[in-house]
C-alpha positions as CSV (number, residue, x, y, z in Angstrom):
1,S,0.0,-0.3,0.0
2,S,2.9,2.8,0.7
3,G,4.4,2.0,-2.7
4,I,0.6,3.0,-4.3
5,N,0.8,6.2,-2.1
6,A,4.2,6.8,-3.3
7,E,3.0,5.9,-7.0
8,Y,0.0,8.2,-6.6
9,G,2.1,11.1,-5.2
10,A,4.2,11.2,-8.0
11,I,1.3,11.2,-10.5
12,S,0.0,14.0,-8.2
13,N,3.1,16.3,-8.0
14,M,3.5,15.8,-11.9
15,Q,0.2,16.8,-12.5
16,S,0.6,20.2,-10.3
17,N,4.1,21.2,-11.6
18,K,2.0,20.4,-15.5
19,R,-0.6,23.0,-14.3
20,K,2.1,25.4,-12.9
21,L,3.9,25.3,-16.0
22,E,0.9,25.6,-18.5
23,E,0.0,28.9,-16.2
24,I,3.5,30.0,-16.6
25,N,3.2,29.9,-20.8
26,S,-0.6,30.8,-20.8
27,S,0.6,33.8,-18.8
28,F,4.0,34.4,-21.1
29,T,1.9,34.4,-24.3
30,K,-0.9,36.7,-23.0
31,S,2.2,39.2,-22.1
32,F,4.0,38.7,-25.5
33,I,0.6,38.9,-27.8
34,F,-0.5,42.0,-25.5
35,K,2.9,43.5,-26.0
36,S,2.7,42.8,-29.8
37,I,-0.7,44.2,-30.6
38,K,0.5,47.3,-28.6
39,Q,3.1,47.8,-30.8
40,A,1.5,47.5,-33.7
41,N,-1.3,49.5,-32.9
42,P,-0.4,52.1,-30.5
43,Q,-3.4,53.9,-30.8
44,K,-5.8,50.9,-29.4
45,S,-6.4,51.0,-25.6
46,D,-5.2,48.3,-23.3
47,F,-8.8,47.6,-22.5
48,A,-9.5,46.9,-26.6
49,A,-6.0,45.2,-26.3
50,A,-6.7,42.6,-23.6
51,N,-9.9,41.5,-25.4
52,L,-8.0,40.4,-28.4
53,V,-6.0,38.3,-26.2
54,N,-8.6,36.7,-24.3
55,N,-10.8,35.9,-27.2
56,H,-7.5,34.0,-28.6
57,I,-7.0,32.2,-26.0
58,K,-10.9,31.2,-25.7
59,T,-11.4,30.6,-29.5
60,N,-7.7,30.2,-30.6
61,S,-8.5,32.4,-33.5
62,H,-6.3,34.8,-35.6
63,I,-5.3,37.8,-34.7
64,F,-4.7,40.6,-36.8
65,L,-1.6,42.5,-35.9
66,K,-2.6,45.6,-38.3
67,E,-6.1,45.8,-40.4
68,P,-5.8,43.9,-42.8
69,Y,-5.2,45.6,-46.1
70,K,-8.4,46.8,-48.1
71,K,-7.7,47.2,-51.9
72,K,-9.2,50.7,-52.6
73,N,-11.6,51.4,-55.0
74,T,-9.8,53.7,-57.6
75,K,-12.2,53.3,-60.2
76,K,-14.4,56.0,-60.1
77,N,-11.9,57.9,-59.8
78,C,-9.5,56.4,-62.8
79,Q,-12.5,57.4,-64.9
80,K,-12.1,60.4,-67.2
81,Q,-14.2,62.9,-66.6
82,P,-15.9,65.1,-69.8
83,L,-15.0,68.8,-69.7
84,T,-17.6,71.0,-68.4
85,H,-19.1,73.9,-71.3
86,R,-16.7,76.1,-68.5
87,E,-14.0,74.8,-68.8
88,R,-13.7,74.3,-72.3
89,R,-14.2,78.1,-72.6
90,K,-11.4,79.0,-70.6
91,L,-9.1,76.4,-72.2
92,G,-10.2,78.2,-76.0
93,L,-11.8,75.0,-76.7
94,Q,-14.8,77.0,-78.3
95,T,-13.4,79.9,-80.0
96,L,-11.5,79.4,-83.2
97,K,-8.6,82.0,-83.9
98,E,-7.5,83.7,-87.2
99,G,-5.5,81.9,-89.4
100,E,-5.7,78.6,-87.3
101,V,-8.2,77.1,-89.7
102,L,-7.9,78.0,-93.5
103,F,-11.1,77.9,-96.0
104,K,-9.0,75.8,-98.3
105,D,-9.0,73.1,-95.3
106,L,-12.5,73.1,-94.6
107,V,-13.7,72.7,-98.9
108,Q,-13.4,68.9,-98.1
109,I,-15.3,68.7,-95.1
110,H,-17.8,70.9,-97.3
111,K,-18.0,68.2,-100.2
112,L,-18.9,66.0,-97.2
113,W,-21.4,67.6,-96.2
114,C,-23.3,68.2,-99.2
115,E,-23.4,64.7,-99.4
116,Y,-24.7,63.8,-96.0
117,I,-27.1,66.4,-96.8
118,T,-28.5,65.3,-99.7
119,Q,-28.8,61.7,-97.8
120,I,-31.1,63.1,-95.2
121,G,-33.5,65.0,-97.6
122,C,-34.6,68.5,-96.6
123,R,-37.6,68.0,-94.8
124,N,-38.1,70.2,-92.2
125,E,-37.6,67.8,-89.2
126,D,-34.3,66.6,-91.1
127,I,-32.4,69.6,-91.5
128,A,-33.5,70.9,-87.5
129,R,-31.3,68.0,-86.6
130,A,-29.3,68.1,-89.4
131,D,-25.4,68.5,-88.1
132,L,-24.0,71.6,-90.1
133,H,-20.3,71.7,-89.6
134,G,-19.1,72.1,-93.1
135,C,-22.0,74.1,-94.3
136,F,-21.4,76.5,-96.7
137,L,-24.2,79.3,-94.6
138,T,-24.9,82.6,-95.9
139,V,-26.5,85.8,-93.7
140,T,-29.1,86.4,-95.9
141,K,-31.8,88.6,-92.9
142,T,-30.3,90.5,-90.0
143,M,-30.6,93.1,-87.5
144,C,-27.3,93.6,-87.5
145,P,-26.3,95.4,-91.4
146,P,-22.3,94.4,-90.9
147,L,-23.6,91.0,-90.9
148,L,-25.5,91.0,-94.1
149,R,-24.3,88.6,-97.2
150,K,-21.2,87.4,-94.7
151,S,-20.9,84.1,-96.1
152,G,-17.9,81.1,-95.6
153,I,-17.9,77.4,-94.4
154,V,-19.1,76.6,-90.7
155,A,-16.2,75.2,-88.7
156,M,-17.9,75.2,-85.4
157,E,-21.2,75.9,-83.8
158,S,-22.0,76.9,-80.4
159,L,-25.6,77.3,-78.6
160,N,-25.5,81.2,-79.8
161,T,-22.9,81.4,-82.5
162,F,-21.9,79.8,-86.0
163,T,-18.1,80.4,-86.5
164,I,-17.4,80.3,-90.4
165,V,-14.4,81.1,-92.6
166,D,-14.8,82.6,-95.5
167,Q,-13.1,82.7,-98.7
168,N,-10.3,85.1,-97.5
169,D,-9.5,82.7,-94.5
170,K,-11.2,85.5,-91.8
171,V,-13.3,84.0,-89.0
172,H,-16.7,85.4,-88.4
173,V,-19.0,84.5,-85.6
174,L,-22.6,85.2,-86.5
175,P,-25.0,85.3,-83.8
176,K,-27.8,83.2,-84.5
177,K,-30.8,85.2,-82.6
178,G,-32.5,87.6,-84.9
179,N,-30.8,86.3,-88.2
180,V,-32.0,84.2,-91.1
181,F,-29.1,82.1,-93.0
182,S,-29.3,80.1,-96.0
183,F,-27.4,77.3,-97.9
184,T,-27.8,75.2,-100.8
185,V,-28.8,71.9,-101.2
186,N,-29.6,70.0,-104.8
187,D,-29.7,73.4,-106.5
188,E,-32.3,74.2,-103.8
189,V,-31.8,77.3,-101.5
190,V,-32.6,76.7,-97.9
191,N,-33.6,79.5,-95.6
192,I,-33.1,78.4,-91.7
193,F,-34.6,81.1,-88.5
194,G,-31.5,81.1,-86.6
195,N,-33.9,82.0,-83.4
196,N,-35.1,78.2,-83.8
197,F,-31.6,76.6,-83.7
198,L,-30.5,78.2,-80.4
199,F,-29.4,74.5,-79.2
200,R,-25.9,73.3,-78.9
201,P,-25.2,70.7,-82.2
202,G,-25.8,67.9,-80.0
203,E,-28.6,68.9,-78.3
204,R,-30.3,69.8,-81.3
205,I,-29.8,66.5,-82.8
206,M,-31.9,64.9,-79.7
207,K,-34.6,67.7,-79.3
208,K,-38.1,66.4,-80.2
209,I,-38.9,69.0,-83.1
210,T,-42.1,70.7,-82.6
211,K,-44.3,72.2,-85.5
212,Q,-42.9,75.5,-85.9
213,K,-41.5,76.6,-89.0
214,M,-37.8,76.3,-88.6
215,I,-36.6,76.7,-92.8
216,S,-38.0,77.5,-95.8
217,I,-37.5,76.7,-99.3
């Protein structure tokens, strides 16, 4: 019996020593993890760090010393945004300087425009939606006498104006409002009323055409 008691006593001491060793290891582990978290995240409070340690000990879950890297969604920022009309004006993209475009450079564009306008026809709604870049335009009626009979190929169109280049390579900016313009299609003279063309070219193409008189032949 004394031998059995001694054996039980040795087993009990071994179990006690094992528990003490586990406690020491656990304490060291907690301390090490706690210090690692604080070093990596100085802004994190002691309470929050201790909670992470305890949760790790209980559930054996992973601990991220720093927040996982999240890839920034830069797709929206990388998309090129179109220039606004104000930005285009500041950059001078809506103005044509003298000598920047010559009449001879626009002649080929005018020939292409003649083919284009012949294909779409001369109906009221067709002309109202037509792209007039390349059209040989003449001012036939105006409230500003110096503009009368001014003619040239349309190089640029804006909300309120047509910019033309005449045969002497001079640039003229013709206001749409209050003026009547004419051009020729298949030997027929077409008159358009500037007041009814007070749209930007892209907007006019999509505009719903009313029954008001916009052209005359």
